N, CA, C and O atoms as a DFTB+ gen file, in Angstrom:
180 C
 N C O
     1  1     123.765     101.617      91.021
     2  2     122.608     102.783      91.571
     3  2     121.740     103.650      90.660
     4  3     122.101     104.398      89.751
     5  1     120.621     103.404      91.072
     6  2     119.682     103.899      89.887
     7  2     119.345     105.308      90.160
     8  3     119.181     105.819      91.267
     9  1     119.261     105.898      88.939
    10  2     118.574     107.655      89.581
    11  2     117.424     107.481      90.725
    12  3     116.672     106.515      90.857
    13  1     117.465     108.320      91.287
    14  2     115.842     108.421      92.157
    15  2     114.698     108.784      91.517
    16  3     113.581     108.477      91.934
    17  1     114.911     109.446      90.489
    18  2     113.865     110.083      89.445
    19  2     113.465     108.821      88.898
    20  3     112.288     108.490      89.046
    21  1     114.371     107.953      88.199
    22  2     113.724     106.806      87.386
    23  2     112.992     106.196      88.481
    24  3     111.802     106.130      88.173
    25  1     113.174     105.823      89.393
    26  2     111.742     105.052      90.380
    27  2     110.659     105.447      90.646
    28  3     109.781     104.638      90.945
    29  1     110.406     106.863      90.611
    30  2     109.279     107.583      90.739
    31  2     109.151     108.625      89.836
    32  3     109.390     109.828      89.948
    33  1     108.639     107.803      88.720
    34  2     107.730     108.718      87.427
    35  2     106.923     109.533      87.499
    36  3     105.962     108.896      87.929
    37  1     106.529     110.785      87.352
    38  2     105.319     111.862      87.133
    39  2     104.446     111.076      86.449
    40  3     103.499     110.503      86.988
    41  1     104.762     111.006      85.065
    42  2     103.830     110.314      84.338
    43  2     104.602     109.159      83.180
    44  3     105.609     109.219      82.474
    45  1     103.803     108.378      83.365
    46  2     104.092     107.276      82.547
    47  2     103.495     106.939      80.963
    48  3     103.178     105.813      80.580
    49  1     103.438     107.915      80.326
    50  2     102.569     108.211      79.032
    51  2     104.035     108.023      78.175
    52  3     105.168     108.252      78.598
    53  1     103.691     107.606      77.042
    54  2     104.995     107.720      75.575
    55  2     105.425     109.221      75.513
    56  3     104.577     110.106      75.633
    57  1     106.374     109.421      75.378
    58  2     106.687     110.902      74.985
    59  2     106.826     111.177      73.651
    60  3     107.242     112.283      73.305
    61  1     106.498     110.209      72.733
    62  2     106.158     110.255      70.994
    63  2     104.341     111.035      71.169
    64  3     103.877     111.942      70.477
    65  1     103.657     110.291      72.315
    66  2     102.383     111.058      71.821
    67  2     102.564     112.563      72.268
    68  3     102.444     113.503      71.483
    69  1     102.903     112.711      73.775
    70  2     102.929     114.180      73.786
    71  2     103.857     115.184      72.836
    72  3     103.565     116.375      72.725
    73  1     105.196     114.492      72.049
    74  2     105.456     115.499      71.159
    75  2     104.286     115.793      69.883
    76  3     104.010     116.866      69.346
    77  1     103.800     114.608      69.663
    78  2     102.937     114.706      68.837
    79  2     101.900     115.688      68.824
    80  3     101.688     116.435      67.869
    81  1     101.138     115.679      70.091
    82  2      99.986     116.654      70.331
    83  2     100.454     118.214      70.477
    84  3      99.803     119.250      70.343
    85  1     101.955     117.971      70.833
    86  2     102.618     119.457      70.940
    87  2     102.857     119.762      69.617
    88  3     102.793     120.992      69.591
    89  1     103.137     119.301      68.310
    90  2     103.321     119.575      66.954
    91  2     102.255     119.816      66.601
    92  3     102.172     120.883      65.994
    93  1     101.129     119.130      66.749
    94  2      99.816     119.429      66.229
    95  2      99.051     120.602      66.755
    96  3      98.106     120.925      66.036
    97  1      99.259     121.433      68.006
    98  2      99.018     121.998      68.630
    99  2      99.486     123.607      68.074
   100  3      98.792     124.623      68.050
   101  1     100.661     123.450      67.725
   102  2     101.738     124.394      67.304
   103  2     101.222     124.683      65.571
   104  3     100.959     125.748      65.012
   105  1     101.215     123.323      65.061
   106  2     100.911     123.816      63.571
   107  2      99.434     124.203      63.552
   108  3      99.237     125.319      63.071
   109  1      98.510     123.639      63.903
   110  2      97.072     123.791      64.018
   111  2      97.011     125.565      64.425
   112  3      96.085     126.246      63.981
   113  1      98.112     126.187      65.315
   114  2      98.039     127.882      66.023
   115  2      98.617     128.609      64.520
   116  3      98.169     129.676      64.099
   117  1      99.543     127.918      63.919
   118  2      99.757     128.752      62.687
   119  2      99.237     128.434      61.645
   120  3      99.675     129.036      60.664
   121  1      98.261     127.526      61.421
   122  2      97.773     127.706      60.299
   123  2      96.669     128.701      60.654
   124  3      96.586     129.648      59.872
   125  1      95.693     128.682      61.801
   126  2      95.019     129.537      61.530
   127  2      95.301     131.062      61.780
   128  3      94.547     132.023      61.925
   129  1      96.823     130.911      61.775
   130  2      97.010     132.608      61.948
   131  2      96.977     132.611      60.563
   132  3      96.337     133.580      60.153
   133  1      97.611     131.593      59.293
   134  2      97.820     131.859      58.202
   135  2      96.348     131.913      57.684
   136  3      96.059     132.756      56.835
   137  1      95.604     131.229      58.060
   138  2      94.173     131.700      57.235
   139  2      93.444     132.878      57.474
   140  3      92.846     133.543      56.627
   141  1      93.572     133.193      59.223
   142  2      92.999     134.505      59.087
   143  2      93.940     135.498      58.483
   144  3      93.363     136.577      58.356
   145  1      95.240     135.532      58.043
   146  2      95.962     136.568      57.497
   147  2      95.485     136.575      56.001
   148  3      95.418     137.628      55.366
   149  1      95.047     134.955      55.291
   150  2      94.874     135.163      53.563
   151  2      93.151     135.498      53.869
   152  3      92.497     135.587      52.830
   153  1      92.448     135.670      55.029
   154  2      90.802     135.720      54.564
   155  2      90.671     137.351      54.671
   156  3      89.914     138.079      54.029
   157  1      91.912     137.813      55.965
   158  2      91.872     139.601      55.754
   159  2      92.388     140.176      54.387
   160  3      91.843     141.132      53.835
   161  1      93.807     139.323      53.736
   162  2      94.132     139.615      52.268
   163  2      93.180     140.060      51.206
   164  3      93.135     141.088      50.530
   165  1      92.157     138.598      51.270
   166  2      91.049     138.693      50.431
   167  2      90.160     139.806      49.938
   168  3      89.917     140.271      48.824
   169  1      89.536     140.214      51.856
   170  2      89.049     141.453      51.607
   171  2      89.557     142.522      51.532
   172  3      89.045     143.515      51.015
   173  1      90.466     142.463      51.964
   174  2      91.211     143.927      51.789
   175  2      92.300     144.063      50.255
   176  3      93.009     144.984      49.850
   177  1      92.102     143.116      49.880
   178  2      93.055     143.227      48.340
   179  2      92.316     143.773      47.428
   180  3      92.763     143.949      46.295
């Protein structure tokens, strides 16, 4: 007997692609915060 959710899948995309996009998005966010902090430190330092 198969799980009913396995029959009707919402997204057929590869999970690795979604994981990679999530990683890049969060990494980019932290890099942006880091760069902004360094620019502020450069001008105020």
